[in-house]
N, C-alpha and C positions, 0 to 999 in steps of 0.2 A: 504494499499500499504505500503510495507516494507521501512525502512530506507535504504538510499543509501550509497555506499561506494565510488562512483565517483562524478563528477560535476553534478549539476542540473542547467538548464538555464530556467528561467521564462521570456518570452518576449511579450511586448505588442508593436505591430507595429501599431502606430497611424498615423493619416493623415499627421503631421508634423514632429514629433519625434518618434523615436523607442526606448523604455525603456527596459533595461536588468537587472534583478536581478539574480545574479549568486551565488549559495550556494556551497561553497568548500566542499571537503570530510570531512573536520573536523567540518562541521555544521555552520560555519560563513558565512556572506554573504557580497558581494560588488555589487555596482551598477555602471551602465553605461548608457550614453545617447548619441545617435547620430541621424543625420537627416535621415528621412524615404527615402527621395529621394536625391541621390548625384551620378548621373550616371558617373560623371568624376572620381569617385574614386572606387565604388563597385556596383554590380548588385543587391544584396539584402541586406537590412539593418539588418535583423536578423542574417544572417549567418555572416555578417561583425561584428556585435556586439559579437558573440561567438568568432570570430578570435581575436578581440581586447582584450578581456578578457584573453584568454589563450595564447596570445602572438604568434599567428600562423602567418607566413609571407603570403602574398597575394597568392602566387603560390603553397604554401604547403597545403597538404590535412589536414583537421581537425583531431585532435588526438581522434577519435571516441572512442577508447578503454578507454578513461579516462571520458567519459561522460556517466551518467546513463540515463538521460531523459531530453528531451526539451519540455516544456509546452509553447503554444503560443496563443496569440489573434491576429487577424488581421483585417484590414480594407479592404482587397482585394475585398471581395464579395460586401461590401457597396460602394465602390468606383465604382466598375463594374456596380453596379445598378444605381448610381448617374449619371455616365457618359454614361450609355446605351451601355456598352462595353462587354456585356455577349455573350453566345454562340447563334448563329442563331437557333431558336427553332420552331419546328412544333407543333401545338395545334390539337389534335384530339378530336373531340366532337360530340355529337348526332346531327343528321341532323335537322336543323331548329334553332340552338343555336350558330351559328358561330360568332354572334356579342354580345352574352351575356356578356362577359367580357368588350367590348368597351362601352356597354351601362350602365353596372355597376348598381349603386344605384341612378343615376341621381343627385348626390350631386354636388354643386357648391361651391368650396372652396373659390373663390374670386366672391362675388356675384355682385361687382360693375364693374367687367370686361365687357367692351362693346365687345371686340374681344374674343370669348370663344376659348381658346386653349386646345383642349382635350389631356389628357396624352397619351404619345406615348406608344403604345402597346409592350409588350416585345416579343411576338411572331411574326414571320415574315410571316407565312403561316398557314392557317386553313385547316384542312381535315375534312369534314362532313361524318359521317358513318351512314348507315341506321341501326338504332336499337332504341328501346325505351322501358324501364322498368318503371312500375308504382310505386308509393310510396309504394305500399303493396307488391312489388316483382313480380306482375303479367307481364309477358313478353307480351308487346303490339305489338312490330315489332321486330322479331328475328334479331340477329346480321348477317349482310350480309359480311361474312368473306372474300369472293372472292374480293368484291369491295374495302373493308377496305385494303386487302394485296395489291391490284393494286395501290392504293393511297399512300400507305406507300413506295412501290417501287419506284414510280415516285419521291416522296420526297427524298428518299435516293439517287437517281440518280442525283438529283438537288444539292446534296451536304449536305443535313441536316444530322447531326449526333446526334442530341438531340430532344427528342419527349416528350410532356406533354399530358397525356390521361386523359380527364375529361368527363365522361358521366353523364347524368341526372340520379339522385338517385344512382349513382355509389358508393357513400360513404357507402351505406348499402347493396346494391344488387350488388355484386362485379363480377359476372361471366364473363360479357361482357368485363369489364376492364382487368380482369385477362387474357383473351383470346388475346385481343389486345396487351397486354404487352409481351405475349409469341411471337406473330407474330413478333413485332417490334425487339425484341432481336434476333430471328432468322434471320431478314434481316440485322443485323449488326449495329443498332443504339448503340452507346456506352453509351449514357445517355437516360434512360427510366424512367420517373417519372409518377406514377400512382397515382391518387388522393386518392384512398382508402388506399394507403400505406403512403402517404405523409401528408394528412389531412382528416382523415376519419370521418368528420362531415358534418351535413347538412348545406345548403347555397351554391348554385352553384357558385355563383360569388366569395366569399372569398375562397372557396375550390378551384376553378379553378385558381384564381390569385396566390395562395400559390403553386400549383403544376407547374404553368409556371415559377414562380421564382425559384423554385428548379431545374427545367430543365435548365433554363437560366443560373444560377450561379454556379450549381455543377461542370460543366466541368472546369469552370475558377479556381475554388478551387483547383479541382483535379491537374490540371496542376501546381499550386503554390505548393501544398503538394508535387509533384513529384520533383519539383526543389529543395525544401528544403530537401527532403529525399535524393535526389542524393548527395547533398552537405555533409549531415551528414553521409550517409551510402553508400559510392560509391560502396562497395563490396556486399551490400545487408544486411550487419550485422552492428550493432552499437546501439546507444541509441534509447529507445522508444520515439516516437514523438506523442504528444497530442495537441488537440486544443480546445479553450475555446467556449462553445456554449452560445447562447443568453439567455438561461434558467439559467445560473449561474453554470453550471457543465462542467466538461471536457469530451472530449471523443477521441478515438483513431483516428489518422490523417486520416485514410483510411475509417472511418465511418462519417466524417465530411460532412455535406450536406448544399447546398445553403440556404435552408430555415431557418437553425439554426446559420447562420454565420453573421447576419446583425448587431447584438450588441456584436460582440465577444469580443472586447477590453473594452468598457464601462461596461459591465457585470463584468468582472474582477475587475474593480475599486469598484464595489458595494460590491463584496465579500471581497475584502481587507478592505474596509471601517468598514464592520460589525466585521471582525475578529479583526482588530487592536483596534477599539473602544471598544469592549467588554473586551479586555485586559486591558484598561485604565478605565474600570467601567462604560461606558456610553451605554444605550440601547435604547434611543429615538434619532434618528439621522436624520439630513438633509444633504444629500451628495451633495458637491459642487466640481466638477471635472472640472477645467478649463485647457484646453490643448491649442495647437497652432491654431486648426482649429475651435473648437466649445467648448461650455460648456454644460456637462451632469449633471443633477441634479436628486436626487432620495430621496425617503422617507423610513425610517425604524423605526418600532416600534415593533420589537419582531419576524418578520418573513419577509423573502424576499418577496416582493410585485410583483406580475407577472401580465401581461396583456397577453390575449391569441389572440387578434386581434388588429393589428395596422396598420398604413399606413406608409411606408418607401419610399421616393422618388416618391410619387404618386401612389404606388402599395400598395394594400391590401395584408397583409401577416397574415396568422392564424397559429400561432406557439407560444408556451409558450416562453415569453421573460421576463426578469426583467423589471419592469416598470421604465423606464428611459425617462426623458424629455430632448430633445436637443435643445438649441438656438444657432444661428449662432454668438456666442460672444466669441471667443478665442483670444489668443495673436496675431494671424495673421490675425484677422477681419479687413477688410479695412475701412479707414476713409473716409467719404464724406461729401461735402458741395454743396448744389443744389441751392445756391443764397439766401435761407432763412432758411433752417433747416439743422443742422449737424446730420448725421446718422452714425451708426456704422454697417458695414456688410450690407447683409448677406454673400457677397463674401469674400473669404479669400485669403491672399497671399501665403498660403501654405508653403512647406518646400523650394521650389525652384520656383520663386526667393526669396520668403520670404518677410517679412517687409523691409522697406528701410535700417535699421540698419544692415541687414544680408550683406550688400554690394554687391548685385547681381542685382541692378536696380529695386528693388521691390517698391511697393507703401507704403505710411504711414499707419500703423497699430497700434493697442493697445499697442503692444510692444515698438513701438517708443514713445508713450505717456510716459511709465515708464522710458524709457532711458532719454528722454529729462528732465524729472523732477527729475533726479538723484536717482529714486527709484531702478533702475536696473544699475549696473555700469560694463562696460566692463571688467575692471581688475578682476571682481569676477565671470565672467561667462565663460563657456566652450569655447575654441578657435576652433570652428567647423564651422566658416562662410567665406564668401568670395569665389571667384571662385575655389581656391584650397582646401576649406574646413579646413583651418587651421589658419583662422584670427579671431581676437576678434571682438565684436560688434563695428560698426562704428557710434559713437554717432554724428559725424559731419554731416553725411547724415540726421539723424533724425532732428537735428536742422535746417538745410537747407530746408527740406521740410516744417516744421512748419512756418519758416519765410515766405516762399513763399505763404503758405495757409494764413497767418496772413494779408498779403497785400490784398488777394483776399476777405477775410471776411470782413476787415475793409472797403474796397471799397463798398461791396455789403450792408453792414448794417449801415454805417456811424458811427459806434461805434468802438473805438481802442480795437483791441483784440490782445494781446501779444501772442507769442508762448505758454508760460505757461498757460495762460488763455484757449486757445484752448485745450491744452493737458488735462488739468483738466476737462474741459467740456465733451470732448470724453469719458474719464473714468466714469463721472458721468452717461453718457447715457448708456455705456456698463454694469455699475453696476445695473442700473435700470432694464435693459432688464433681467439680470441674476436673480435679486430678484424677479421679476415677474414671472419668470419660475418656481422658488422654490415654490412660492404662489400656482401656478396652481396645483402641486402634493401634496400640503399639506393643506393649508388654504382652497383652494376651495373644498377639499374633507372632510372638517369638523374637521381637527386636529387643536388643539391649540398649536402653536409652540413656546410659551414663555418659556417653560421649556426644549426645545430641545438643543441639541449640534450640531452646524454646523461643520460637518467633512470636512475639507478643503484639497484637493489633486489635482494633475495634476501639470504640470510644472508652470503654470501661476496662479495657485489658490491663494497662499500665498500672492501674490502682492495686492490682492483685497479683502482678506477675511474680514478684519475689516469694509470695506466700505459696503460690501454685508450684513454682520451681523446687521450693524446699520440700514439698509433699512429694515430689517426683524424684528427688535426689539429683536434679539437673542443676549444673553450676554455671551456666552461662545463658543470658537472654539478649536477645536482638530486638531492638526497637527502631524501626526505620523513622526519619522525620515525618513521613505522611502516615505513621502507623494508625491514628485515629480515623483515617479515610482510606486505608490500604485496600479496602475491597473495591472502592471506586477507582483507585490507582491501577489495581489489577485489570479492571474492565477495560482501561484504556491501553494496557500493554498487551492484552490477549491478542492471539492468532485468531483468524477466521478458520472454523472447522466444520466439516461435514462428515458425519459418521453413518455409514450404510451397513446393514447386516442382511445375510441370505442364509436360509436353512440349507443344510447339506445332508446330514444323517447318513454318513457312509462309513465304513470301516477304513481305518487309516492304512493305506499302502501306496505304492507308486502309482497304481492304475488310477485310484481316487485322485490323487495329487495332479496327474495329468489331465483328468477330466474336469478340474477345477480351473484350468487355465483360461477358457473362454469366459467363465463367470467373473474371474479377477478382472479380466480386461473391460467387460461390461460395467461392472460396479464401479471401478476405479475411474473409468471415463465419465460416468454420470456424477460422481462425487466430485471429481475435479471441476466439471463444468459448473456445477453450483457455486463453488469457491471462486472461480474465475469471473462469474457474473456479478460477484460483489467487489469488484474493484481491484482484485489481486492479479498481477501478471502471471501469465501460465508458467514462466520460468521460475516463479517463486513458490510454486505449488509443490508440496512433498506429499507422498502417498505412503502410508504405513499399512501393511497387510497383516492380519492376525487370524488365527483359527481358534475356535473354541473346542477344546478336546476334554473327553471324559472317559472313564472306563465303561465298557459294556456293564449294564445292570445298575449304574449309579447315575443320579441326576445332578451331580455336582461338576460342572464344566469349568475349565480354566483357560483364559485367553493367552496365547503365546504367539511370538512373532513367527511368520510364515517361514519355511525353509524346506529342506529335504526331509525324507521320512526319519532317518537317523537323528537330525537335529530336532525335529519335532518331539520324538520320543524322549531324547535327553532333557529338552526344556519342560516338557509336561512333567516328567518324573521329578525334576528338581523342584518345581513348585508344589507338586503333590506331596513330596516328602517333607518339604518345609511346613506345609499347611497341616498334614495329617500324621506324619511320622513314618510313614511306610509307602512302598509301592508294590504292585502286583504284577510282575513281568508276564505272568501266565495269562492275563486277561487281555482280551482285545481293547484297543483304544478307538473310540468312535470321533469321528469329525462331526460335531453337533452343526456348527455353522461357520460361516467366514465372515469377516469384518473388514471394511475398508475405511480408513480415516485419512481424508484429504486436508492437508493443513496449509493455509496460506499465511506466511510470515507477515506480521504487522510491522509497520516502521517503529523502529526502536526509540523511544523518547528519552531524553536525558534526564535521570531522576537522582542525581546527586544534588545536595543543598549547600550553599555557602556557609562556611564556618568562620567566626571572628578570630582574629589573630591573639586576642587577649580577652579574658573572661570579663564580663561586667559585673557590677554590684548585684547582690541578691535582691529579690523583690521585697523581702523582709524576713525577720525571724519571728515566727508566729506559734502559738500553742497548738500542739496536736497530741492525741492519746497514743502513746507508743509503749509496748511491752508492759502494760498495766499501770501507766502513770502519764500524767500530763507533762509534756516537756516542750520546751522552746526549740524549734528546729528551723533550719533555713528553708525558704522557699525561693526557687531559683528559675529564671526564664531559660528555656532550652536554647533560644536563639542568642543568648549572651555568653553561652559556654564555649570556650575555646577547645580545639583538639588537644587530646593527650593529658588533660588535667583532671584526675579522678575526683568525683564527688562521693565522699563517704557517708554511708546512711547511719542515722535516720535523716532523710531530707526528702523534699518533694520537688520534682521537677515539672514545670507548668509550660504548656504550649497551647496554641489556639484551638487545637482539635482533640487534645487528650491530656491527661495527667498521669504521671509516673511517680509511684511512691517507691523510694529507695529505702529498704528495710535495714536495720542493724545488721552488720555483718557482711553486707553487700557494698560494692562501689559501682559508680557509673561513669563511664568515659566516652567522650565524644570522638569519633573518628575523623579522618581527614575529609571524608566525603559526607560528613554530618549524621551517620549513623550513631546510635547510642548502644554501647555494650554494657550489660550489668554482668558483674562477676561475683561469685560467691568468694570472699577472702577470709572468712572465719567459719569454723564449723558451726552448724546450727546448734542452739541451745535446746536440749531435749526438755519437753515439759515435765513438770512433777508427776509422780505416779498418782493414778486416779484413786480417790477414796472411796468410801462405801456409801456416802450420802448420795441422794439423787441429784443428778446435775442434767438439766434439760439439753445442754449443748452436747456433753459427752454422750448422753443417751441416744441422741440423733447420729451422732458421728459414728459410734460403734454400731448402731443399727446399720447404717449404710456399709460399714466395714465388714460385718459378718455376712450381709447378703452379697456384698461384692466377692468375698471368698467363696461363697458357695456357688456363685455364678461362674467364677474362673474355674472351679473343680469341674463344672458341667461342661465348659468350653474345652478344657484339655481332654476329657472323656470323649466329647463328640469329634475332636479333631484327630485322635489317636486310634479310635475304634475302627475295626474292619466290618463290623456289623451294621448292615443296612438298617435294622431296627433302631439302633443307637444313633448312627450318623445321620439318618434322614428322617426318622420319625421321633427323634429325641425320646425314645422310650427308656428313660432312665431317671434317677433322681439323685441330687446332691444336696446334703444339709450339714449344719454344724450343730453340735450338741454340747452341753456342759458336762462336767464330771458325773453328774448323777444321772444321765441320760435325757435330760429334758431337751426339747427341741429350742434351739435359739434362732436358727435361719434355715428357711428352706427355699432353695432357689426355684424359680418358675419351670420346673420340669414336671414329669409325672409325680402326683403327690403320694408316694407310697409310704412317706413318714408320718403322715397326719395321724395315724393311730397311736 
């Protein structure tokens, strides 16, 4: 993509804040942050962010002729899925399979629930059509087009405008699905999602769920794209508009689909993490992205890690996504006390009303903990709060809330709990939740993280970085100058990507590999054509070929780079042994599918920041609650820190989009390119042993710890077992007991320990 001569805007519209990185025509960048929801001031935060940066008045049109490109990540699709606010959708499927998606895989996520609440289906009506194709392509029942057309007409008359077509074996034998798609478009359905186009792989349930998700969310996305496009290009001409996909690549706004939008913003964070950490010289990374609503964690050891099937908001989605684990622990996570235990989340105060300190009548949240403890100061924070969106954080509301909670906790437990004790306790619980999430995507998958760098970003990440690193035993933290808006920066640095899959289902041998050659050529050409159509020179397009391989009789496939038969066997056995601890040379290896990824390299932007030659004076020495007591500690402006001079904790480093707390035993040093590296220089002080009195903080931390141990036991058993019942049906149970045999924690497996 060629260098631009106008403004570029890279925008991440998150759940609480919208982050904007603007690249001026001279190549320098500036950042801006505003609330994602502020209906009293603006309709859309992304457009308002552009207005704020270019100085356009509320009623004036945007200066589209000065803007080259707008790249965005958005939570619009994710929020619509979470809130079940998508488009009313008709599911068209083979007669006899109307309930296949509701039945699913019979998994019970909460095995101890007495009242089983089935996940709400996304589609609101089902049309069964008479047709049936066998697995080998034999037509058992011809497609009854007249009946199908009549059913579609009836649904159209009832107001349905979105249809998902999912037929038995339609992923491979596509004629019936193609014909139904043609009929639906003839009848005027504006959104027609056909399974062999959306998710052309076997497994009816996950293929069906993905197709329904696409039909359910794509119209919502289309309306949002149209809304942004109208504001950007009211006359139909103006800047190019692109959106970030879950797979870590950009695509043209009008090619953006519901199934590819669920991790749009967080994927940008991972891309930004990898690009900025590589520039700093780090290549083994733990991503810690803490925003207002949630925390996203990721692992990187040389290549972007992807998952090809995941569950989002109770719905199975099969589409390539960057492997990101999300926990409900963000700056807006609500604090709870149930009479015995203190808990954090999973509910969030969001952007409106937001935490108590936002001044809109919201509940106590994690941000209030940091405000009460003096780690976040209203005078150094953006003035975007209150009813008019122009007030500072309100520390008095945070203190009032904690004083009220202190009385309640003291009364319930019999032990005096000061507001500061409670705030520290809630932070400890949140940090524990976030550290356990990072372990799930690293330690549990066999990685030794002692030599890794914790890459901290997101608006709230720096406030907790040292505590999370101490929980993990990691001794180095990397914080980029744009860490507070790194997801937006990553969206700007992302390549254009197009991923295409095609089912194969053949035994791996030389004949099968030869037979794949025309398929490789066809899929590679179509994927590359899509990338070139988005402004990439054909010579800058790189094509990556992968095969999904599995053992015969198993349904766990691994993607490996294409090659000769011997190379494929070696690569498959290497990843299988790493994940499961064994290989089975006597078993046949099946080629489940092929995958082509066309990558169009984006123009690289300069992302280093200027560093002063000498450090300026601190912003002040102010009170903060550190290690159980109030102390006067320095507050420093990051832009005033010179390279190479370490700041010894405790200290707080303030910048326009983030706050970094340097805990005791840590130092922070600015590098020549403006990055901040935190190093653990003293061994952590271990907490005193726990007594026998009931402590609502330790109760929650140990509850999480024991459950985490039981879950890790199950993961090891699942990964190392050769039994299909254990590995794929999870027919086992892991639990932790006390010395007298009483059950402490039972992981969510088969509940054989309940007796």
